[in-house]
N, C-alpha and C positions, 0 to 999 in steps of 0.2 A: 222469498219473503217468509215462507213457511219454515225453510231450513234455518234462517236466522232466528225466527221466533222460538224454534225448538232448541237451538243452541242457547238462547237466553234463558229458556225454562230450565235447562240443565244447570246453567250457571247459577241461577237463583237458588236452586236446590242445594248446590254445593256451598254457597257462601252465606246462606241465611243462618248465621249464628253458630256455625260449626267450628269446633276447636281442632279436631283431628278427623276430618271427613275421610281423607285418603292417606294411607301411609304404606310405603314399600319398606319391608324389613331390611335391615343392613345385611349385606353379604359378608361372609367370613374373610374373604380375600380383598375386601374393599379398600383397606388402607395398609400401607407398609412404610417403614422408615426410609426406604429407598426412593419412594415416589413423592415429590412435593405436592402440597395442596394449595391451590390458588383460591383465595377467598374473594368472591365478587358479590358486592351488595348493590342491588337495584331497587330504587325507591319508586313508588307509584307516582305518576305525573300529577296527580291531583288527589284530594281526599276520596276515600272509598266509603260510600254512603249506602245505607239500607233503609229507605223510607217505606217501611212496611205498613200495610193497612190490614189489621187483623180481620175485619169483617169481610173484605174482598178476598183475602187469602183463604179464609175458611170456605167461602162460596166457591172459589175456584177449584177446591178439592172435590166438590160434589156435583157441580154443574158441568156436563160435558161441553168441551170446546172453550170454556171460559178461561182455562189455564193459560192458553197461548196469549189471549188478549190481556190477561192480568200481567203476564210476564213482560209483555211489551210496554204496558203502562208503568209497571214497576221500574223497568230500565229507564224510562224517560224521567220519572220522579227522582230516581237515584242520581241521574246525571245533572238534573237541575239543582238538587241539593249540594252536589259536589262542586258545581260552579259557584254556588252561593257562598259556601264556606271557603273555597279556594280563593275567591276574590277578597275575602275579609282577612284571611290569615297573613301575618307578617312572613316575609321570606325566611326560609330556614333550610338546613341541609340534613335531612334525616338519615341519608345513607352514610355520610361521613361520621355523624354522631354515633350511629349504631355500630359501625365498623370499629371505631375506637374502643368500644366496650366489648364487643363480641370477639375481636381478635385476641384480647387479653384472656377472656373466658375460655376460648377454644384452645389456646396454647398452654393453658395451665394443667399440664399432665394429662391431656386427653388425646391429642394426636401425636403419634411417634415421630413423624417426619417434620420437615420444614413447612411453615405456613407463609405463603407469599401474598402480597397485596397485588392489586391490579397493576400498579406502577412497577412493582418488582418483576411482573410477568411481561412488561413491555406494552401494556394497554394504557393509552392516554385518555384524556377526557373525551376526545372525539370518538375513539373506538368504543368507549363505554356508553356514550350517548347513542351510538348506532345500534348497539346490542340491546338497548332498552326502548327502541322506537315504538310508537303506537299512535293511533288516531285520537283516542281519548281514553278516559279511565275504563270504560266498558270494554274497549278493544284491548287495553292492557291486561285486564282480567282474563279475557278469552285467550290471549296469546301465551301468557306466562303463568297463570295460576291453574288452569285446567290440566289434568294429567296427560291427556292426549287430545289437544284441541283439533276437532274435525278430522282426526286421523291423518293429519298432514305431517310434513317434516317438522322436526323441532325448530322453534323460532330462533334459537341461538345454536349455530352449528360450530361447535368448538373444534371439531375434527378438521375443519378447513383452515385453521389457524396454526401454521407450523410451529410457532413458539409455545403452543400449549399442548401439543399432541402427547407428550410424555408426562403429563400432569393429571391430577384429579382436580375437578372444579367443584368447590363448595359454593353453590349459587343460592343466595338468599334474596327472595323477592319480598320487600318490606312495604306494607301498606299502612297508611294512617287514615283515620276517619272517625265518624260518629254515627253509629247506627241509631235509628229511631225506634222508640217503643210503640209507635202507632198512635201516640197521644200528643205528639209535638215535642217530646223530650229527646235530646241528643245525649249520648253517652260516649265520651272519648275512648277510643280503642286503637290498638295496634295489632297487626297480624303479620305472620310470615309464612311463606311457602318455600321450603328449603329442599334442595336436591343435591346429592353427591353424584357427580357425573364423571365417567371415564372419558376424557377428552378424545382419545384416539378413535372411538367409534360412537360417541355421544350416548353410551349406555348409562341408564339411570341405576345407580347402585343403592340409593336410599332416597326416600321422599318423606317429608314430615310437615305437618301444618301446626302452627302454634298461634295462639291468640290470647291477648290480655285486655281486660276492660277496666275502666275506672268507674266502677258502679257508684262511688260516692260523688262523682262529678256529673251525674245525670241532671240536666237542667233544661228548661225550655229553650228551643233553638234560638229564639230572639235574643236571649241573654248572651249566647256565644257570638251571635252576629254583631251585637253591640260591643262586646269585649272579647275579641278574638285572641288577644294575648293570653288570656286565661286558658283557652283551649290549647294553645301552643305550649304553655308551661306544663300542662297535664300530659301532653304527648312526651315532652322531654323527661318528665318524671317516670313515665312508664318504660322508657327505652332500656335502662339497666336491668329491670326485672325481666323484661322479655328476652334480653340477651342471656341472662342466667338460665332461664327456663329452656331456651333452645339448646344451650351448651349441655345442660343436664340430660335433655332428651337424646342428644347425640352420644353422650357418654353411655347412657343406658343401652342404646342400640348397639354400640360397639361391644359392650359387655355381653349382651344377649346373643350376638353373632358368634361368640366364641373366639374372636380375634384376640391375640395376645395383647395384654395391656402394655402401655408404654412404660419405660423405666421410670420409677418414681423419682421426683426431684427431692434432694435432701432439704429438710425444713430449715436447718441451720448449718449450711455448709461451712466447713472450717477453711480458713484462708490457706491458699496453696503454700507448701513448704518449698522454699528454694534452697538448693545447695550453694554454699559459698563459692563464689567464682574463684577459679584457680589463679594464682598470681601469674602475671604474664612472664613468658619464658624469654629471658635475656641471654645473650651469648656470654660465656665466662669472661671475666676480666682479663685483659691482655697481660701476659707476663712481661716484666721489665726486660729490656734487651740486655744480653750479657755484654760486659765491657770488652773492648778489643784485647787481644792476647798481650799486646805490649804493655798493658796496664794490669796484667794479671798478677805480677809480682810487685812487692812493695818497692818503692823507689830507693836507691842507695842512700846510705846515711850521709848527711852533709859533713864535709871535712873542712874546717876553717883554714884559710891560707896561713903559712908560717909567719911569725912575727919578724919584722926587719932586724938585722944585726946591729948592735950598738957600736959606735966608734969611740 
């Protein structure tokens, strides 16, 4: 119980409004044109909520022993808020929507090699679901967002998948939710924890956290519970901006690592010039056969027969 409460306390510290709490710098040899990158997007199974209470939070910082109890209560409140918003939201596919945007952003002169989707790498829906399993949203955070959860083995062991061993995995853990300001207002927000992983040994080559908030969308939570479609619209509006921010962060990290940049794509490529096709080679026309020798000389002149004699 104490271990779980301590884990939740660490989790609360990492996720309480941090934009880049932990970041592993990019290594110079991280990417190359010879090694394909498999892009895997995993969405949170439910809204990620932060039902903070500013008074209790401040008290937990100064009263010995209160921090663990506050963290456990915080986790319970977050889970209840997640269930409340999750039940109200219309069904949607955040992973597919984000991948459509991010795949284009990350392929636009950033990565030198090929970018493969999960389907390209032979991972079907069942395999992707198994790689994203969790008991609830709190368990999902502990498994996939913490840098080294409980010092255990990584939750996704790509090195055990033969089809991925020669690739790099660009793993994006996408969470959507609405943190509270402690006064009953929810603010739509999206966040990602992204890792570049060498599949052969599950080595993390880069780690980055990104978050974007729709501050203009802060409203009393009752408003979003009554009109959840508005919350969904705000999530969908934030997705392209989050994609661009993450792609820019990846580009900066590649540049700072000293890795050679990819070859620039021409802005206005000229159409390819094709050489005219050579005419097909036909055999030379057959020469007319020579006439037989008996007709090689002109025929003799015709001599009319003599006229009959008159009597």
